[in-house]
C-alpha positions as CSV (number, residue, x, y, z in Angstrom):
1,X,109.8,102.9,95.4
2,X,112.8,104.2,97.4
3,X,115.2,102.4,95.0
4,X,113.6,104.2,92.0
5,X,113.5,107.5,93.8
6,X,117.2,107.2,94.7
7,X,118.0,106.4,91.1
8,X,116.6,109.7,89.9
9,X,118.0,111.9,92.7
10,X,120.5,114.5,91.6
11,X,118.7,115.7,88.5
12,X,118.4,119.2,87.3
13,X,116.4,120.5,84.4
14,X,115.6,116.9,83.4
15,X,119.3,115.9,83.3
16,X,121.2,113.6,85.7
17,X,124.2,115.3,87.2
18,X,126.0,112.4,88.8
19,X,126.6,108.8,87.9
20,X,123.6,106.6,86.9
21,X,124.0,103.5,88.9
22,X,121.4,100.9,88.0
23,X,121.6,98.0,90.4
24,X,119.9,94.6,90.3
25,X,117.6,95.6,93.2
26,X,116.4,98.6,91.3
27,X,115.6,96.4,88.2
28,X,113.7,94.1,90.5
29,X,111.7,97.0,91.9
30,X,110.8,98.3,88.5
31,X,109.8,94.8,87.3
32,X,107.6,94.4,90.4
33,X,105.9,97.7,89.7
34,X,105.3,96.7,86.1
35,X,103.7,93.5,87.3
36,X,101.4,95.3,89.8
37,X,100.3,97.8,87.2
38,X,99.1,95.2,84.8
39,X,97.4,92.9,87.2
40,X,94.1,92.9,89.2
41,X,92.7,94.8,91.0
42,X,94.3,97.8,89.2
43,X,92.8,96.9,85.8
44,X,89.1,96.4,85.9
45,X,86.2,97.1,83.5
46,X,84.5,100.4,84.0
47,X,81.1,100.2,85.6
48,X,78.7,103.0,84.5
49,X,76.3,102.2,87.3
50,X,78.7,103.3,90.1
51,X,79.6,106.8,91.2
52,X,82.4,108.3,89.3
53,X,85.1,110.5,91.1
54,X,87.6,112.5,89.2
55,X,90.6,113.8,91.2
56,X,93.0,116.1,89.7
57,X,96.3,117.8,90.7
58,X,98.7,120.1,88.9
59,X,102.0,121.9,89.4
60,X,104.1,124.2,87.3
61,X,105.4,121.4,85.2
62,X,103.0,118.4,85.5
63,X,99.4,117.4,85.9
64,X,97.6,114.2,86.8
65,X,94.2,112.7,87.2
66,X,92.6,109.7,88.8
67,X,89.2,108.3,87.9
68,X,87.8,106.2,90.7
Protein backbone atom coordinates (compact mmCIF):
# COMPACT_ATOMS: atom_id res chain seq x y z
CA UNK A 1 0.00 0.00 0.00
CA UNK A 2 2.88 2.38 0.65
CA UNK A 3 3.79 2.38 -3.05
CA UNK A 4 0.25 3.44 -3.97
CA UNK A 5 0.13 6.02 -1.17
CA UNK A 6 3.42 7.54 -2.32
CA UNK A 7 2.11 7.67 -5.89
CA UNK A 8 -0.76 9.90 -4.77
CA UNK A 9 1.19 12.19 -2.41
CA UNK A 10 1.49 15.83 -3.35
CA UNK A 11 -2.12 16.26 -4.45
CA UNK A 12 -4.20 19.34 -3.79
CA UNK A 13 -7.88 19.73 -4.64
CA UNK A 14 -7.79 16.44 -6.53
CA UNK A 15 -4.88 17.46 -8.77
CA UNK A 16 -1.33 16.13 -8.67
CA UNK A 17 1.17 18.96 -8.20
CA UNK A 18 4.41 17.13 -9.01
CA UNK A 19 5.48 14.50 -11.48
CA UNK A 20 3.46 11.30 -11.71
CA UNK A 21 6.06 8.53 -11.55
CA UNK A 22 4.45 5.13 -12.13
CA UNK A 23 7.07 2.48 -11.45
CA UNK A 24 6.88 -1.25 -12.16
CA UNK A 25 6.74 -2.00 -8.41
CA UNK A 26 3.66 0.23 -8.13
CA UNK A 27 1.96 -1.61 -11.01
CA UNK A 28 2.71 -4.92 -9.31
CA UNK A 29 1.22 -3.63 -6.03
CA UNK A 30 -1.97 -2.53 -7.81
CA UNK A 31 -2.23 -5.87 -9.62
CA UNK A 32 -1.79 -7.70 -6.31
CA UNK A 33 -4.58 -5.65 -4.70
CA UNK A 34 -6.88 -6.36 -7.65
CA UNK A 35 -6.20 -10.08 -7.29
CA UNK A 36 -6.93 -9.98 -3.55
CA UNK A 37 -10.19 -8.06 -4.00
CA UNK A 38 -11.63 -10.61 -6.41
CA UNK A 39 -10.57 -13.78 -4.61
CA UNK A 40 -11.74 -15.67 -1.53
CA UNK A 41 -12.28 -15.03 1.31
CA UNK A 42 -13.26 -11.45 0.41
CA UNK A 43 -16.08 -12.42 -1.93
CA UNK A 44 -18.56 -14.79 -0.28
CA UNK A 45 -22.27 -15.38 -0.53
CA UNK A 46 -24.36 -13.46 1.98
CA UNK A 47 -25.79 -15.62 4.78
CA UNK A 48 -29.05 -14.24 6.21
CA UNK A 49 -28.84 -16.53 9.27
CA UNK A 50 -25.75 -14.77 10.65
CA UNK A 51 -25.64 -11.50 12.60
CA UNK A 52 -25.23 -8.46 10.39
CA UNK A 53 -23.04 -5.52 11.37
CA UNK A 54 -23.02 -2.23 9.48
CA UNK A 55 -20.05 0.01 10.21
CA UNK A 56 -20.02 3.52 8.76
CA UNK A 57 -17.63 6.44 8.68
CA UNK A 58 -17.74 9.86 7.07
CA UNK A 59 -15.69 13.01 6.68
CA UNK A 60 -16.15 16.34 4.97
CA UNK A 61 -15.59 14.83 1.52
CA UNK A 62 -16.14 11.05 1.67
CA UNK A 63 -18.14 8.30 3.29
CA UNK A 64 -17.78 4.57 3.61
CA UNK A 65 -19.55 1.51 4.93
CA UNK A 66 -18.69 -2.09 5.70
CA UNK A 67 -21.21 -4.88 6.04
CA UNK A 68 -19.84 -7.79 8.02
